mmCIF file of the N, C-alpha and C atoms, coordinates in Angstrom:
data_MODEL
# 
_entry.id   MODEL 
# 
loop_
_atom_site.group_PDB 
_atom_site.id 
_atom_site.type_symbol 
_atom_site.label_atom_id 
_atom_site.label_alt_id 
_atom_site.label_comp_id 
_atom_site.label_asym_id 
_atom_site.label_entity_id 
_atom_site.label_seq_id 
_atom_site.pdbx_PDB_ins_code 
_atom_site.Cartn_x 
_atom_site.Cartn_y 
_atom_site.Cartn_z 
_atom_site.occupancy 
_atom_site.B_iso_or_equiv 
_atom_site.pdbx_formal_charge 
_atom_site.auth_seq_id 
_atom_site.auth_comp_id 
_atom_site.auth_asym_id 
_atom_site.auth_atom_id 
_atom_site.pdbx_PDB_model_num 
ATOM 1   N N  . UNK A 1 1  ? 102.553 123.114 94.020 1.00 0.00 ? 1  UNK A N  1 
ATOM 2   C CA . UNK A 1 1  ? 102.409 123.176 92.478 1.00 0.00 ? 1  UNK A CA 1 
ATOM 3   C C  . UNK A 1 1  ? 101.041 122.967 92.675 1.00 0.00 ? 1  UNK A C  1 
ATOM 4   N N  . UNK A 1 2  ? 100.961 124.056 91.474 1.00 0.00 ? 2  UNK A N  1 
ATOM 5   C CA . UNK A 1 2  ? 99.134  124.105 91.108 1.00 0.00 ? 2  UNK A CA 1 
ATOM 6   C C  . UNK A 1 2  ? 98.934  122.822 90.065 1.00 0.00 ? 2  UNK A C  1 
ATOM 7   N N  . UNK A 1 3  ? 97.672  123.346 89.689 1.00 0.00 ? 3  UNK A N  1 
ATOM 8   C CA . UNK A 1 3  ? 96.992  122.042 88.477 1.00 0.00 ? 3  UNK A CA 1 
ATOM 9   C C  . UNK A 1 3  ? 96.783  120.956 88.648 1.00 0.00 ? 3  UNK A C  1 
ATOM 10  N N  . UNK A 1 4  ? 96.756  120.560 89.581 1.00 0.00 ? 4  UNK A N  1 
ATOM 11  C CA . UNK A 1 4  ? 96.399  119.089 89.920 1.00 0.00 ? 4  UNK A CA 1 
ATOM 12  C C  . UNK A 1 4  ? 95.179  118.453 90.033 1.00 0.00 ? 4  UNK A C  1 
ATOM 13  N N  . UNK A 1 5  ? 94.020  118.754 88.823 1.00 0.00 ? 5  UNK A N  1 
ATOM 14  C CA . UNK A 1 5  ? 92.561  118.810 89.121 1.00 0.00 ? 5  UNK A CA 1 
ATOM 15  C C  . UNK A 1 5  ? 92.204  116.809 88.870 1.00 0.00 ? 5  UNK A C  1 
ATOM 16  N N  . UNK A 1 6  ? 91.928  116.802 90.178 1.00 0.00 ? 6  UNK A N  1 
ATOM 17  C CA . UNK A 1 6  ? 91.457  114.883 89.835 1.00 0.00 ? 6  UNK A CA 1 
ATOM 18  C C  . UNK A 1 6  ? 90.615  114.749 88.686 1.00 0.00 ? 6  UNK A C  1 
ATOM 19  N N  . UNK A 1 7  ? 90.086  115.669 88.618 1.00 0.00 ? 7  UNK A N  1 
ATOM 20  C CA . UNK A 1 7  ? 88.785  115.587 87.125 1.00 0.00 ? 7  UNK A CA 1 
ATOM 21  C C  . UNK A 1 7  ? 89.172  115.875 85.630 1.00 0.00 ? 7  UNK A C  1 
ATOM 22  N N  . UNK A 1 8  ? 90.725  116.435 85.699 1.00 0.00 ? 8  UNK A N  1 
ATOM 23  C CA . UNK A 1 8  ? 91.374  116.390 84.357 1.00 0.00 ? 8  UNK A CA 1 
ATOM 24  C C  . UNK A 1 8  ? 91.884  114.641 83.762 1.00 0.00 ? 8  UNK A C  1 
ATOM 25  N N  . UNK A 1 9  ? 91.803  114.726 82.654 1.00 0.00 ? 9  UNK A N  1 
ATOM 26  C CA . UNK A 1 9  ? 91.707  113.257 81.973 1.00 0.00 ? 9  UNK A CA 1 
ATOM 27  C C  . UNK A 1 9  ? 93.580  112.983 82.166 1.00 0.00 ? 9  UNK A C  1 
ATOM 28  N N  . UNK A 1 10 ? 93.597  111.994 82.030 1.00 0.00 ? 10 UNK A N  1 
ATOM 29  C CA . UNK A 1 10 ? 95.436  111.682 82.461 1.00 0.00 ? 10 UNK A CA 1 
ATOM 30  C C  . UNK A 1 10 ? 95.642  112.015 81.533 1.00 0.00 ? 10 UNK A C  1 
ATOM 31  N N  . UNK A 1 11 ? 95.903  112.237 80.420 1.00 0.00 ? 11 UNK A N  1 
ATOM 32  C CA . UNK A 1 11 ? 96.671  112.355 78.585 1.00 0.00 ? 11 UNK A CA 1 
ATOM 33  C C  . UNK A 1 11 ? 96.555  113.975 79.129 1.00 0.00 ? 11 UNK A C  1 
ATOM 34  N N  . UNK A 1 12 ? 95.440  114.846 79.754 1.00 0.00 ? 12 UNK A N  1 
ATOM 35  C CA . UNK A 1 12 ? 96.123  115.882 79.711 1.00 0.00 ? 12 UNK A CA 1 
ATOM 36  C C  . UNK A 1 12 ? 97.065  116.723 80.936 1.00 0.00 ? 12 UNK A C  1 
ATOM 37  N N  . UNK A 1 13 ? 96.561  115.870 82.004 1.00 0.00 ? 13 UNK A N  1 
ATOM 38  C CA . UNK A 1 13 ? 97.682  116.147 83.498 1.00 0.00 ? 13 UNK A CA 1 
ATOM 39  C C  . UNK A 1 13 ? 98.937  115.860 82.524 1.00 0.00 ? 13 UNK A C  1 
ATOM 40  N N  . UNK A 1 14 ? 99.357  115.011 81.848 1.00 0.00 ? 14 UNK A N  1 
ATOM 41  C CA . UNK A 1 14 ? 100.820 113.889 81.337 1.00 0.00 ? 14 UNK A CA 1 
ATOM 42  C C  . UNK A 1 14 ? 101.418 115.076 81.272 1.00 0.00 ? 14 UNK A C  1 
ATOM 43  N N  . UNK A 1 15 ? 100.505 115.659 79.987 1.00 0.00 ? 15 UNK A N  1 
ATOM 44  C CA . UNK A 1 15 ? 100.760 117.181 78.794 1.00 0.00 ? 15 UNK A CA 1 
ATOM 45  C C  . UNK A 1 15 ? 101.254 118.407 79.707 1.00 0.00 ? 15 UNK A C  1 
ATOM 46  N N  . UNK A 1 16 ? 100.772 118.328 80.205 1.00 0.00 ? 16 UNK A N  1 
ATOM 47  C CA . UNK A 1 16 ? 100.361 120.017 81.063 1.00 0.00 ? 16 UNK A CA 1 
ATOM 48  C C  . UNK A 1 16 ? 101.559 119.715 82.458 1.00 0.00 ? 16 UNK A C  1 
ATOM 49  N N  . UNK A 1 17 ? 101.667 118.372 82.919 1.00 0.00 ? 17 UNK A N  1 
ATOM 50  C CA . UNK A 1 17 ? 103.153 118.163 83.488 1.00 0.00 ? 17 UNK A CA 1 
ATOM 51  C C  . UNK A 1 17 ? 104.372 116.991 83.306 1.00 0.00 ? 17 UNK A C  1 
ATOM 52  N N  . UNK A 1 18 ? 104.787 117.350 82.566 1.00 0.00 ? 18 UNK A N  1 
ATOM 53  C CA . UNK A 1 18 ? 106.186 116.212 82.065 1.00 0.00 ? 18 UNK A CA 1 
ATOM 54  C C  . UNK A 1 18 ? 106.565 115.433 83.209 1.00 0.00 ? 18 UNK A C  1 
ATOM 55  N N  . UNK A 1 19 ? 107.290 114.464 83.423 1.00 0.00 ? 19 UNK A N  1 
ATOM 56  C CA . UNK A 1 19 ? 107.178 114.078 84.420 1.00 0.00 ? 19 UNK A CA 1 
ATOM 57  C C  . UNK A 1 19 ? 106.009 112.802 85.124 1.00 0.00 ? 19 UNK A C  1 
ATOM 58  N N  . UNK A 1 20 ? 104.936 113.138 84.989 1.00 0.00 ? 20 UNK A N  1 
ATOM 59  C CA . UNK A 1 20 ? 104.412 112.645 85.510 1.00 0.00 ? 20 UNK A CA 1 
ATOM 60  C C  . UNK A 1 20 ? 103.696 111.168 85.166 1.00 0.00 ? 20 UNK A C  1 
ATOM 61  N N  . UNK A 1 21 ? 103.950 110.967 84.049 1.00 0.00 ? 21 UNK A N  1 
ATOM 62  C CA . UNK A 1 21 ? 103.573 109.594 83.421 1.00 0.00 ? 21 UNK A CA 1 
ATOM 63  C C  . UNK A 1 21 ? 105.033 108.729 83.799 1.00 0.00 ? 21 UNK A C  1 
ATOM 64  N N  . UNK A 1 22 ? 105.774 109.436 84.200 1.00 0.00 ? 22 UNK A N  1 
ATOM 65  C CA . UNK A 1 22 ? 107.137 108.707 84.902 1.00 0.00 ? 22 UNK A CA 1 
ATOM 66  C C  . UNK A 1 22 ? 107.065 108.359 86.162 1.00 0.00 ? 22 UNK A C  1 
ATOM 67  N N  . UNK A 1 23 ? 106.784 109.179 87.341 1.00 0.00 ? 23 UNK A N  1 
ATOM 68  C CA . UNK A 1 23 ? 106.735 109.042 88.389 1.00 0.00 ? 23 UNK A CA 1 
ATOM 69  C C  . UNK A 1 23 ? 104.950 107.982 88.924 1.00 0.00 ? 23 UNK A C  1 
ATOM 70  N N  . UNK A 1 24 ? 104.471 107.989 87.946 1.00 0.00 ? 24 UNK A N  1 
ATOM 71  C CA . UNK A 1 24 ? 103.222 106.844 87.991 1.00 0.00 ? 24 UNK A CA 1 
ATOM 72  C C  . UNK A 1 24 ? 103.219 105.802 87.392 1.00 0.00 ? 24 UNK A C  1 
ATOM 73  N N  . UNK A 1 25 ? 104.588 105.558 86.845 1.00 0.00 ? 25 UNK A N  1 
ATOM 74  C CA . UNK A 1 25 ? 105.091 104.360 85.671 1.00 0.00 ? 25 UNK A CA 1 
ATOM 75  C C  . UNK A 1 25 ? 105.349 104.263 87.046 1.00 0.00 ? 25 UNK A C  1 
ATOM 76  N N  . UNK A 1 26 ? 106.623 104.277 87.876 1.00 0.00 ? 26 UNK A N  1 
ATOM 77  C CA . UNK A 1 26 ? 107.410 104.131 88.960 1.00 0.00 ? 26 UNK A CA 1 
ATOM 78  C C  . UNK A 1 26 ? 106.111 103.033 90.114 1.00 0.00 ? 26 UNK A C  1 
ATOM 79  N N  . UNK A 1 27 ? 105.091 103.921 89.765 1.00 0.00 ? 27 UNK A N  1 
ATOM 80  C CA . UNK A 1 27 ? 104.078 103.114 91.154 1.00 0.00 ? 27 UNK A CA 1 
ATOM 81  C C  . UNK A 1 27 ? 103.387 102.042 90.207 1.00 0.00 ? 27 UNK A C  1 
ATOM 82  N N  . UNK A 1 28 ? 103.940 101.147 89.003 1.00 0.00 ? 28 UNK A N  1 
ATOM 83  C CA . UNK A 1 28 ? 103.083 100.469 88.203 1.00 0.00 ? 28 UNK A CA 1 
ATOM 84  C C  . UNK A 1 28 ? 101.696 101.021 87.808 1.00 0.00 ? 28 UNK A C  1 
ATOM 85  N N  . UNK A 1 29 ? 101.986 102.050 87.555 1.00 0.00 ? 29 UNK A N  1 
ATOM 86  C CA . UNK A 1 29 ? 100.831 102.580 87.017 1.00 0.00 ? 29 UNK A CA 1 
ATOM 87  C C  . UNK A 1 29 ? 101.500 102.877 85.348 1.00 0.00 ? 29 UNK A C  1 
ATOM 88  N N  . UNK A 1 30 ? 100.639 102.692 84.411 1.00 0.00 ? 30 UNK A N  1 
ATOM 89  C CA . UNK A 1 30 ? 101.562 102.928 82.975 1.00 0.00 ? 30 UNK A CA 1 
ATOM 90  C C  . UNK A 1 30 ? 100.448 103.459 82.047 1.00 0.00 ? 30 UNK A C  1 
ATOM 91  N N  . UNK A 1 31 ? 100.383 104.726 82.554 1.00 0.00 ? 31 UNK A N  1 
ATOM 92  C CA . UNK A 1 31 ? 99.353  105.877 81.855 1.00 0.00 ? 31 UNK A CA 1 
ATOM 93  C C  . UNK A 1 31 ? 99.858  106.333 80.534 1.00 0.00 ? 31 UNK A C  1 
ATOM 94  N N  . UNK A 1 32 ? 100.986 105.961 80.711 1.00 0.00 ? 32 UNK A N  1 
ATOM 95  C CA . UNK A 1 32 ? 101.569 106.842 79.502 1.00 0.00 ? 32 UNK A CA 1 
ATOM 96  C C  . UNK A 1 32 ? 101.300 106.179 78.521 1.00 0.00 ? 32 UNK A C  1 
ATOM 97  N N  . UNK A 1 33 ? 101.464 104.872 78.214 1.00 0.00 ? 33 UNK A N  1 
ATOM 98  C CA . UNK A 1 33 ? 100.889 103.785 77.529 1.00 0.00 ? 33 UNK A CA 1 
ATOM 99  C C  . UNK A 1 33 ? 99.463  103.655 76.828 1.00 0.00 ? 33 UNK A C  1 
ATOM 100 N N  . UNK A 1 34 ? 99.192  103.853 77.913 1.00 0.00 ? 34 UNK A N  1 
ATOM 101 C CA . UNK A 1 34 ? 97.411  103.477 77.830 1.00 0.00 ? 34 UNK A CA 1 
ATOM 102 C C  . UNK A 1 34 ? 96.025  104.542 77.022 1.00 0.00 ? 34 UNK A C  1 
ATOM 103 N N  . UNK A 1 35 ? 95.706  104.011 76.043 1.00 0.00 ? 35 UNK A N  1 
ATOM 104 C CA . UNK A 1 35 ? 94.743  104.728 75.319 1.00 0.00 ? 35 UNK A CA 1 
ATOM 105 C C  . UNK A 1 35 ? 94.002  105.090 76.078 1.00 0.00 ? 35 UNK A C  1 
ATOM 106 N N  . UNK A 1 36 ? 93.322  104.254 77.124 1.00 0.00 ? 36 UNK A N  1 
ATOM 107 C CA . UNK A 1 36 ? 92.218  104.955 78.029 1.00 0.00 ? 36 UNK A CA 1 
ATOM 108 C C  . UNK A 1 36 ? 92.769  106.584 78.717 1.00 0.00 ? 36 UNK A C  1 
ATOM 109 N N  . UNK A 1 37 ? 93.991  106.579 78.918 1.00 0.00 ? 37 UNK A N  1 
ATOM 110 C CA . UNK A 1 37 ? 94.441  107.962 79.323 1.00 0.00 ? 37 UNK A CA 1 
ATOM 111 C C  . UNK A 1 37 ? 93.814  109.283 78.733 1.00 0.00 ? 37 UNK A C  1 
ATOM 112 N N  . UNK A 1 38 ? 93.110  109.160 77.908 1.00 0.00 ? 38 UNK A N  1 
ATOM 113 C CA . UNK A 1 38 ? 92.236  110.303 77.094 1.00 0.00 ? 38 UNK A CA 1 
ATOM 114 C C  . UNK A 1 38 ? 90.816  110.101 78.014 1.00 0.00 ? 38 UNK A C  1 
ATOM 115 N N  . UNK A 1 39 ? 90.645  109.515 78.395 1.00 0.00 ? 39 UNK A N  1 
ATOM 116 C CA . UNK A 1 39 ? 88.901  109.655 79.454 1.00 0.00 ? 39 UNK A CA 1 
ATOM 117 C C  . UNK A 1 39 ? 88.842  109.528 80.539 1.00 0.00 ? 39 UNK A C  1 
ATOM 118 N N  . UNK A 1 40 ? 90.237  108.736 80.941 1.00 0.00 ? 40 UNK A N  1 
ATOM 119 C CA . UNK A 1 40 ? 89.969  108.530 82.641 1.00 0.00 ? 40 UNK A CA 1 
ATOM 120 C C  . UNK A 1 40 ? 90.731  109.330 82.972 1.00 0.00 ? 40 UNK A C  1 
ATOM 121 N N  . UNK A 1 41 ? 90.552  109.672 83.942 1.00 0.00 ? 41 UNK A N  1 
ATOM 122 C CA . UNK A 1 41 ? 90.871  110.898 85.273 1.00 0.00 ? 41 UNK A CA 1 
ATOM 123 C C  . UNK A 1 41 ? 91.767  110.058 86.214 1.00 0.00 ? 41 UNK A C  1 
ATOM 124 N N  . UNK A 1 42 ? 92.595  110.902 87.244 1.00 0.00 ? 42 UNK A N  1 
ATOM 125 C CA . UNK A 1 42 ? 93.253  110.823 88.112 1.00 0.00 ? 42 UNK A CA 1 
ATOM 126 C C  . UNK A 1 42 ? 92.275  110.169 89.206 1.00 0.00 ? 42 UNK A C  1 
ATOM 127 N N  . UNK A 1 43 ? 91.254  110.494 89.470 1.00 0.00 ? 43 UNK A N  1 
ATOM 128 C CA . UNK A 1 43 ? 89.986  109.700 89.990 1.00 0.00 ? 43 UNK A CA 1 
ATOM 129 C C  . UNK A 1 43 ? 90.298  108.913 89.868 1.00 0.00 ? 43 UNK A C  1 
ATOM 130 N N  . UNK A 1 44 ? 90.175  108.209 88.527 1.00 0.00 ? 44 UNK A N  1 
ATOM 131 C CA . UNK A 1 44 ? 89.218  106.664 88.086 1.00 0.00 ? 44 UNK A CA 1 
ATOM 132 C C  . UNK A 1 44 ? 91.029  106.436 88.134 1.00 0.00 ? 44 UNK A C  1 
ATOM 133 N N  . UNK A 1 45 ? 92.031  106.450 87.824 1.00 0.00 ? 45 UNK A N  1 
ATOM 134 C CA . UNK A 1 45 ? 93.188  105.349 88.219 1.00 0.00 ? 45 UNK A CA 1 
ATOM 135 C C  . UNK A 1 45 ? 93.427  105.520 89.257 1.00 0.00 ? 45 UNK A C  1 
ATOM 136 N N  . UNK A 1 46 ? 93.065  106.140 90.783 1.00 0.00 ? 46 UNK A N  1 
ATOM 137 C CA . UNK A 1 46 ? 93.012  106.038 92.090 1.00 0.00 ? 46 UNK A CA 1 
ATOM 138 C C  . UNK A 1 46 ? 92.300  105.337 92.257 1.00 0.00 ? 46 UNK A C  1 
ATOM 139 N N  . UNK A 1 47 ? 90.908  105.406 92.495 1.00 0.00 ? 47 UNK A N  1 
ATOM 140 C CA . UNK A 1 47 ? 90.090  104.087 92.103 1.00 0.00 ? 47 UNK A CA 1 
ATOM 141 C C  . UNK A 1 47 ? 90.280  102.778 91.330 1.00 0.00 ? 47 UNK A C  1 
ATOM 142 N N  . UNK A 1 48 ? 90.348  103.015 90.542 1.00 0.00 ? 48 UNK A N  1 
ATOM 143 C CA . UNK A 1 48 ? 91.351  101.128 89.611 1.00 0.00 ? 48 UNK A CA 1 
ATOM 144 C C  . UNK A 1 48 ? 92.462  100.931 90.350 1.00 0.00 ? 48 UNK A C  1 
ATOM 145 N N  . UNK A 1 49 ? 93.116  101.410 91.076 1.00 0.00 ? 49 UNK A N  1 
ATOM 146 C CA . UNK A 1 49 ? 94.360  101.455 91.546 1.00 0.00 ? 49 UNK A CA 1 
ATOM 147 C C  . UNK A 1 49 ? 94.678  100.919 93.024 1.00 0.00 ? 49 UNK A C  1 
ATOM 148 N N  . UNK A 1 50 ? 93.472  101.513 93.568 1.00 0.00 ? 50 UNK A N  1 
ATOM 149 C CA . UNK A 1 50 ? 92.963  101.025 95.230 1.00 0.00 ? 50 UNK A CA 1 
ATOM 150 C C  . UNK A 1 50 ? 94.026  102.210 95.679 1.00 0.00 ? 50 UNK A C  1 
ATOM 151 N N  . UNK A 1 51 ? 94.217  103.541 95.639 1.00 0.00 ? 51 UNK A N  1 
ATOM 152 C CA . UNK A 1 51 ? 94.743  104.368 96.153 1.00 0.00 ? 51 UNK A CA 1 
ATOM 153 C C  . UNK A 1 51 ? 94.564  105.183 96.312 1.00 0.00 ? 51 UNK A C  1 
ATOM 154 N N  . UNK A 1 52 ? 95.010  106.291 97.548 1.00 0.00 ? 52 UNK A N  1 
ATOM 155 C CA . UNK A 1 52 ? 94.130  107.525 98.267 1.00 0.00 ? 52 UNK A CA 1 
ATOM 156 C C  . UNK A 1 52 ? 94.661  108.532 97.508 1.00 0.00 ? 52 UNK A C  1 
ATOM 157 N N  . UNK A 1 53 ? 93.038  109.691 97.382 1.00 0.00 ? 53 UNK A N  1 
ATOM 158 C CA . UNK A 1 53 ? 93.610  109.624 95.719 1.00 0.00 ? 53 UNK A CA 1 
ATOM 159 C C  . UNK A 1 53 ? 93.833  111.484 96.619 1.00 0.00 ? 53 UNK A C  1 
ATOM 160 N N  . UNK A 1 54 ? 93.363  111.952 97.852 1.00 0.00 ? 54 UNK A N  1 
ATOM 161 C CA . UNK A 1 54 ? 94.393  112.938 98.287 1.00 0.00 ? 54 UNK A CA 1 
ATOM 162 C C  . UNK A 1 54 ? 95.846  112.753 98.687 1.00 0.00 ? 54 UNK A C  1 
ATOM 163 N N  . UNK A 1 55 ? 96.181  111.698 99.446 1.00 0.00 ? 55 UNK A N  1 
ATOM 164 C CA . UNK A 1 55 ? 97.625  111.030 99.699 1.00 0.00 ? 55 UNK A CA 1 
ATOM 165 C C  . UNK A 1 55 ? 98.366  111.124 97.778 1.00 0.00 ? 55 UNK A C  1 
ATOM 166 N N  . UNK A 1 56 ? 97.510  110.828 97.311 1.00 0.00 ? 56 UNK A N  1 
ATOM 167 C CA . UNK A 1 56 ? 98.414  110.573 95.729 1.00 0.00 ? 56 UNK A CA 1 
ATOM 168 C C  . UNK A 1 56 ? 98.513  112.047 95.254 1.00 0.00 ? 56 UNK A C  1 
ATOM 169 N N  . UNK A 1 57 ? 97.859  113.097 95.098 1.00 0.00 ? 57 UNK A N  1 
ATOM 170 C CA . UNK A 1 57 ? 97.943  114.742 95.031 1.00 0.00 ? 57 UNK A CA 1 
ATOM 171 C C  . UNK A 1 57 ? 98.947  115.532 95.533 1.00 0.00 ? 57 UNK A C  1 
ATOM 172 N N  . UNK A 1 58 ? 98.735  114.963 96.568 1.00 0.00 ? 58 UNK A N  1 
ATOM 173 C CA . UNK A 1 58 ? 99.990  115.218 97.790 1.00 0.00 ? 58 UNK A CA 1 
ATOM 174 C C  . UNK A 1 58 ? 100.954 115.111 97.008 1.00 0.00 ? 58 UNK A C  1 
ATOM 175 N N  . UNK A 1 59 ? 101.652 113.372 97.083 1.00 0.00 ? 59 UNK A N  1 
ATOM 176 C CA . UNK A 1 59 ? 102.736 113.085 96.221 1.00 0.00 ? 59 UNK A CA 1 
ATOM 177 C C  . UNK A 1 59 ? 103.354 113.710 95.513 1.00 0.00 ? 59 UNK A C  1 
ATOM 178 N N  . UNK A 1 60 ? 102.119 114.061 94.612 1.00 0.00 ? 60 UNK A N  1 
ATOM 179 C CA . UNK A 1 60 ? 102.764 114.803 93.211 1.00 0.00 ? 60 UNK A CA 1 
ATOM 180 C C  . UNK A 1 60 ? 102.973 116.204 93.467 1.00 0.00 ? 60 UNK A C  1 
ATOM 181 N N  . UNK A 1 61 ? 102.064 116.109 94.284 1.00 0.00 ? 61 UNK A N  1 
ATOM 182 C CA . UNK A 1 61 ? 102.326 118.345 94.390 1.00 0.00 ? 61 UNK A CA 1 
ATOM 183 C C  . UNK A 1 61 ? 104.226 118.362 95.023 1.00 0.00 ? 61 UNK A C  1 
ATOM 184 N N  . UNK A 1 62 ? 104.345 117.158 96.039 1.00 0.00 ? 62 UNK A N  1 
ATOM 185 C CA . UNK A 1 62 ? 105.779 117.935 96.366 1.00 0.00 ? 62 UNK A CA 1 
ATOM 186 C C  . UNK A 1 62 ? 107.073 117.274 94.963 1.00 0.00 ? 62 UNK A C  1 
ATOM 187 N N  . UNK A 1 63 ? 105.942 116.698 94.281 1.00 0.00 ? 63 UNK A N  1 
ATOM 188 C CA . UNK A 1 63 ? 107.884 116.453 93.372 1.00 0.00 ? 63 UNK A CA 1 
ATOM 189 C C  . UNK A 1 63 ? 107.820 117.188 92.315 1.00 0.00 ? 63 UNK A C  1 
ATOM 190 N N  . UNK A 1 64 ? 107.196 118.105 92.581 1.00 0.00 ? 64 UNK A N  1 
ATOM 191 C CA . UNK A 1 64 ? 107.815 119.790 91.584 1.00 0.00 ? 64 UNK A CA 1 
ATOM 192 C C  . UNK A 1 64 ? 107.373 119.427 90.127 1.00 0.00 ? 64 UNK A C  1 
ATOM 193 N N  . UNK A 1 65 ? 106.572 118.988 89.746 1.00 0.00 ? 65 UNK A N  1 
ATOM 194 C CA . UNK A 1 65 ? 107.135 118.869 88.064 1.00 0.00 ? 65 UNK A CA 1 
ATOM 195 C C  . UNK A 1 65 ? 106.180 120.533 87.744 1.00 0.00 ? 65 UNK A C  1 
ATOM 196 N N  . UNK A 1 66 ? 106.917 120.481 86.836 1.00 0.00 ? 66 UNK A N  1 
ATOM 197 C CA . UNK A 1 66 ? 106.522 121.801 85.943 1.00 0.00 ? 66 UNK A CA 1 
ATOM 198 C C  . UNK A 1 66 ? 105.602 121.822 85.412 1.00 0.00 ? 66 UNK A C  1 
ATOM 199 N N  . UNK A 1 67 ? 104.356 122.970 85.949 1.00 0.00 ? 67 UNK A N  1 
ATOM 200 C CA . UNK A 1 67 ? 103.755 122.888 84.591 1.00 0.00 ? 67 UNK A CA 1 
ATOM 201 C C  . UNK A 1 67 ? 103.299 123.195 83.870 1.00 0.00 ? 67 UNK A C  1 
ATOM 202 N N  . UNK A 1 68 ? 103.294 123.235 82.940 1.00 0.00 ? 68 UNK A N  1 
ATOM 203 C CA . UNK A 1 68 ? 103.201 123.120 81.298 1.00 0.00 ? 68 UNK A CA 1 
ATOM 204 C C  . UNK A 1 68 ? 101.713 123.533 80.642 1.00 0.00 ? 68 UNK A C  1 
ATOM 205 N N  . UNK A 1 69 ? 101.359 124.885 80.048 1.00 0.00 ? 69 UNK A N  1 
ATOM 206 C CA . UNK A 1 69 ? 99.952  124.501 79.370 1.00 0.00 ? 69 UNK A CA 1 
ATOM 207 C C  . UNK A 1 69 ? 99.527  124.250 78.347 1.00 0.00 ? 69 UNK A C  1 
# 
């Protein structure tokens, strides 16, 4: 899947990739309800939750979430 850019805001990534919020919520990361999603990036989230960013991106890509612009 293309389009996972760790420097994009979480809000933008969730708009572009329906299902991403649900995937993250299953990991205990509730970006879908967080006001900071407008400014926090995927890299920020990985850092806050002490996740390996490249591994997280790979896991997201394997889900095959559809990309909507």
